Structure formats: structure tokens, C-alpha cells
C-alpha positions as CSV (number, residue, x, y, z in Angstrom):
1,M,7.6,35.0,13.1
2,V,5.3,32.3,11.5
3,T,3.3,30.3,13.9
4,K,0.9,27.5,13.5
5,R,-1.0,25.0,15.6
6,L,1.2,22.2,16.9
7,S,-1.1,19.5,15.4
8,K,-0.9,21.2,12.0
9,A,2.8,21.6,12.3
10,L,3.2,17.8,13.0
11,A,1.0,17.0,10.0
12,A,3.1,19.3,7.8
13,A,6.2,17.6,9.0
14,G,4.8,14.3,7.8
15,V,4.2,12.8,11.2
16,A,0.6,11.8,10.6
17,S,-2.7,13.2,9.5
18,R,-4.0,16.2,11.5
19,R,-6.4,14.0,13.5
20,A,-3.7,11.4,14.3
21,S,-1.3,14.1,15.2
22,E,-3.8,15.4,17.8
23,E,-3.9,12.0,19.3
24,I,-0.1,11.8,19.4
25,I,-0.1,15.2,21.3
26,T,-2.8,14.3,23.8
27,D,-1.0,11.0,24.5
28,G,1.9,13.0,25.9
29,R,4.4,12.0,23.2
30,V,5.3,15.5,22.1
31,T,7.6,18.1,23.7
32,V,8.2,21.7,22.7
33,N,11.4,23.2,24.0
34,G,11.8,20.4,26.4
35,K,8.3,20.6,27.9
36,R,5.6,18.1,27.3
37,V,2.6,19.7,25.5
38,L,-0.9,18.1,25.6
39,V,-2.8,20.8,23.8
40,P,-2.9,20.4,19.9
41,Q,-3.8,24.1,19.5
42,T,-0.5,25.3,21.0
43,L,1.2,27.7,18.7
44,V,4.7,26.9,17.5
45,D,7.3,28.3,15.2
46,W,9.8,26.0,13.4
47,K,12.5,28.7,13.4
48,K,12.3,29.2,17.2
49,D,11.0,26.0,18.8
50,V,12.5,22.6,19.3
51,I,9.8,19.9,18.7
52,T,10.3,16.3,19.5
53,I,8.2,13.1,19.4
54,D,9.2,10.3,21.7
55,G,12.5,12.1,22.2
56,V,13.3,12.4,18.5
57,R,13.6,16.0,17.2
58,L,11.6,16.9,14.1
59,K,13.5,18.7,11.4
60,G,10.6,20.7,10.1
61,E,8.2,20.5,7.2
62,E,9.0,17.9,4.5
63,S,8.5,18.2,0.8
64,K,5.2,16.5,0.0
65,V,4.9,13.1,-1.7
66,Y,1.7,11.3,-2.8
67,Y,1.4,7.6,-3.8
68,I,-1.4,5.3,-5.0
69,L,-0.9,1.8,-3.6
70,N,-2.6,-1.5,-4.3
71,K,-2.6,-2.8,-0.8
72,P,-1.9,-6.5,-0.4
73,K,-3.7,-8.7,2.1
74,G,-2.1,-9.1,5.6
75,V,-0.5,-5.7,5.7
76,L,-1.6,-3.2,8.4
77,C,-2.4,0.5,8.0
78,T,-0.6,1.8,11.1
79,A,2.5,3.9,11.9
80,A,3.0,2.2,15.3
81,P,5.8,-0.3,15.7
82,I,4.3,-3.8,15.4
83,K,5.5,-7.4,14.8
84,G,3.7,-7.7,11.5
85,K,4.2,-5.9,8.3
86,R,2.9,-2.4,7.8
87,V,1.9,-0.5,4.6
88,I,4.7,2.0,5.2
89,D,7.2,-0.9,5.2
90,L,6.5,-1.4,1.5
91,F,8.1,2.0,0.7
92,E,11.7,3.0,0.5
93,E,13.2,4.3,3.7
94,D,14.3,7.6,2.1
95,D,10.6,8.5,1.4
96,G,10.5,10.0,4.9
97,R,7.5,9.8,7.3
98,L,4.7,8.3,5.4
99,F,1.2,7.4,6.5
100,T,-2.0,6.2,5.0
101,A,-4.9,8.6,4.2
102,G,-7.6,6.4,5.8
103,R,-7.4,2.7,6.4
104,L,-8.2,-0.7,5.0
105,D,-8.4,-3.6,7.4
106,K,-5.7,-6.3,7.4
107,Y,-7.5,-8.6,5.0
108,T,-8.8,-6.0,2.6
109,T,-6.8,-5.2,-0.5
110,G,-6.9,-2.4,-3.1
111,L,-6.7,1.3,-3.5
112,L,-4.9,3.2,-0.7
113,V,-3.4,6.7,-0.8
114,V,-0.1,7.0,1.1
115,T,1.5,10.4,1.7
116,N,3.3,12.7,4.2
117,D,0.9,15.6,3.6
118,G,-1.3,15.7,6.7
119,H,-3.6,18.4,5.3
120,F,-4.3,16.3,2.2
121,A,-4.9,13.2,4.2
122,N,-7.3,15.0,6.5
123,R,-9.3,16.2,3.6
124,I,-9.7,12.6,2.4
125,I,-10.8,11.1,5.7
126,H,-12.9,14.0,6.9
127,P,-16.7,13.2,6.7
128,S,-17.5,16.6,5.2
129,S,-15.6,15.5,2.0
130,N,-18.3,12.8,1.5
131,I,-16.0,10.7,-0.8
132,Q,-17.5,7.6,-2.3
133,K,-15.6,4.4,-1.9
134,E,-16.2,1.4,-4.2
135,Y,-15.5,-2.2,-3.2
136,I,-15.7,-5.5,-5.0
137,A,-16.5,-8.4,-2.7
138,K,-16.3,-12.1,-3.4
139,V,-18.6,-14.1,-1.0
140,D,-19.2,-17.7,-0.1
141,K,-22.4,-18.3,-1.9
142,D,-24.5,-17.2,-4.9
143,V,-25.9,-13.7,-4.3
144,L,-29.7,-13.6,-4.3
145,D,-32.1,-10.7,-4.6
146,D,-32.8,-11.1,-0.9
147,H,-29.2,-10.5,0.0
148,L,-29.0,-7.4,-2.1
149,K,-32.2,-6.0,-0.5
150,K,-30.8,-6.7,3.0
151,I,-27.5,-4.9,2.2
152,S,-29.3,-2.0,0.6
153,R,-31.4,-1.4,3.8
154,G,-28.2,-0.7,5.7
155,C,-27.1,-1.7,9.2
156,T,-25.6,-0.4,12.4
157,V,-21.8,-0.2,12.5
158,E,-19.9,1.1,15.5
159,G,-23.2,2.4,16.9
160,T,-24.1,4.3,13.8
161,F,-26.7,3.4,11.2
162,V,-25.1,3.3,7.7
163,E,-26.5,2.4,4.3
164,P,-24.7,1.9,1.0
165,I,-25.0,4.3,-1.9
166,Q,-25.1,1.4,-4.4
167,V,-25.3,-2.4,-4.3
168,Q,-25.0,-4.4,-7.4
169,K,-24.4,-8.1,-8.3
170,V,-21.5,-8.4,-10.6
171,R,-21.3,-12.2,-10.9
172,K,-23.0,-15.0,-9.1
173,S,-20.9,-14.7,-6.0
174,T,-19.4,-11.2,-6.5
175,I,-20.9,-7.9,-5.4
176,K,-20.1,-4.2,-5.9
177,V,-20.8,-2.0,-2.9
178,V,-20.4,1.8,-2.9
179,V,-20.3,3.6,0.5
180,A,-19.4,7.1,1.8
181,E,-19.4,6.7,5.5
182,G,-15.9,5.1,5.9
183,K,-16.7,3.2,9.2
184,K,-14.3,0.5,10.2
185,R,-15.1,-2.8,8.5
186,E,-18.3,-1.2,7.2
187,V,-18.7,-3.2,4.0
188,R,-17.7,-6.5,5.7
189,E,-20.4,-5.9,8.4
190,M,-23.1,-5.1,5.9
191,L,-22.4,-8.3,4.0
192,T,-22.2,-10.4,7.2
193,Q,-25.5,-9.1,8.5
194,A,-27.0,-10.0,5.1
195,G,-25.9,-13.6,5.7
196,L,-22.9,-13.6,3.4
197,E,-19.3,-14.5,4.4
198,V,-16.6,-12.4,2.7
199,I,-13.9,-14.4,1.0
200,E,-12.1,-11.4,-0.6
201,L,-12.7,-7.7,-0.4
202,K,-11.0,-5.1,-2.6
203,R,-11.4,-1.3,-2.8
204,V,-11.2,-0.2,-6.5
205,R,-12.3,3.4,-6.4
206,L,-11.9,6.5,-4.1
207,G,-14.0,9.4,-5.3
208,S,-13.3,9.4,-9.1
209,L,-9.9,7.9,-8.7
210,I,-9.7,4.4,-10.1
211,L,-7.1,1.8,-8.9
212,G,-6.4,0.6,-12.4
213,E,-3.7,-1.9,-13.3
214,I,-1.3,-1.5,-10.4
215,P,-0.3,-5.0,-9.3
216,E,-1.1,-6.0,-5.7
217,G,1.7,-4.8,-3.4
218,F,3.0,-2.2,-5.8
219,Y,2.7,1.6,-5.8
220,R,3.5,4.7,-8.0
221,P,3.5,8.5,-7.5
222,M,0.1,10.2,-8.0
223,T,-0.4,12.9,-10.7
224,E,-1.8,16.2,-9.8
225,R,-5.0,15.3,-11.8
226,E,-5.3,12.1,-9.7
227,K,-5.2,14.0,-6.5
228,E,-8.1,16.1,-7.7
229,L,-10.1,13.1,-8.9
230,I,-10.4,11.9,-5.3
231,F,-12.7,14.9,-4.5
232,E,-14.8,14.7,-7.7
């Protein structure tokens, strides 16, 4: 008998990342052998147990797929049913249960990893990985030294003080910002508090993985080397 924690089993089945799977369980959406389970640490065995989410039975662990996507503007990083368009809607239906490894807000474009490997996704988003994220921002005015100094000093986001690893003027109204925290809308908030309005924001690097020449709205499978580059 091979058992594993329910949250880990869901992640391995391509339901969501480990963290998101825990939320699905505690929300009461999962049953094991007909009984609702609220504890992510519950041990399960795919050969013995019948596991469902929202009444739909899971088949077991899926073969793992990994994509690098250039996320377009206006697309949401969510697996929940919504009226708008989701990142996972850009992929073929037969790709199985996909989810994003981390998030970009609705209006941010650029590099996003999409997979059905919950363990891999969890490594990317976990703070202990300390992965650098590089963004290019176009703003509403010429960038002055005072703006760069204010951004470099950091700010409070979601109740936590954060500061960038690097801030650099690229052109008169374009800035490169490198962060590691990964707070929601972190870069936008830094620029806003420095007195700049963000016109466009694009993520171009994750760890040592570069977005490259993938057109906006398109994706391709990741190589094994590219998967390693994220953590370098």
C-alpha cells in the first residue's frame, strides 16, 4: 500500500499546487470514499480510495507537462470558473488539469509557467526558493533619479515591507525592476508609491529563465534545462 497526504495526492493529480490543493480541501470540496475530508494531511491510497472534487472523481496521478507562456493582458491566473478568459483557457483541452505556478495580475503580461505538477509549482512559489523575478515597466512620465531612489527604498505591500533587488532606468519612461518577494501587485505598488503610473508591465525573467521571443498569447513546452534555470 502506497499512501500520501491528500493535498500532495491532489497536486500530483494535477488539480492545483500543493498550497491551493490544501485550500480546496479545507473549503470542503473533497471527499474520500464518499466522506467529506477537511484535513489536508489525511493519508490516501489511489489504489484503494475514491477521491472526488465537487463530485467529480479523480483518475489518479497524471503524466507531468510543463509550459512557458507569454501571458497576454486581460487574462486571469485562476482555475475557478469565471465569466472572463483564464490562462488555462489558452491551452488545448486534452492537456488535462493545468494551473499557473504563481500569478500575474490581469493587466500584467509576460513569463508564466503553466503545469500540472503541483510539487514543481510549489517549489516555484514557496518563499524559501527566493526566486528573482524581473519586470519591465512603462510609465506615464520621464523617470527621474528621485523616482529610482523612492522605488529602491521599498514600501509596504499587503502589510509587509518589501524592497526591490534592483531598479534601473532603461529608457526615459521605462524601468527594470527585480524582486524576490512575489507579493500581489508588488511592482505596481512600488511604482505607484514613487509617483509613477504604470502603463504597461511585463515579466521577462524568472530565476535564470528568460522569456525570450515567444509572442504574446503563445506558449511552448519547457526543456529540462529550462526547468532547472528557474532555480538558478
